[in-house]
C-alpha positions, 0 to 999 in steps of 0.5 A: 390229750389233744385232738385234731388241733395244732399245738405248738410248745416252746421251752428253754431247757438246761443241757441236762434237761435237753439230754433227758428229753432226747434220751426219752424220745430215742427210747420211745422211737426205738422200743415203742414206735411212738412218741409221747410229749408232755406240755403244760397243757396236756400230753401228745401221743403219736404212733408213727410210721417210717421214714421220719423226716429230719431237717438240720439247719445252721445259720452261721451269721446268727450262730443257730442250729435247728434240728427238726424231726417230723413224725407222720401218724401211722394209719389205723386199720378199720 
């Protein structure tokens, strides 16, 4: 489990692996209100609040599409 440090992880996935990742994330978002991601270094778990920021970027020259979702951690009650 990670603490307060920043973590970046990049992977190259097949179409089926990517679809499975998106399915798992969609299920977690819809049912649990949290996301959990496993990396080679450990697991990241985050209970998030709404709204979730989504950015879509397309670069026609490089023929690249980026889809980014930004989840903000839910405040913990004392």
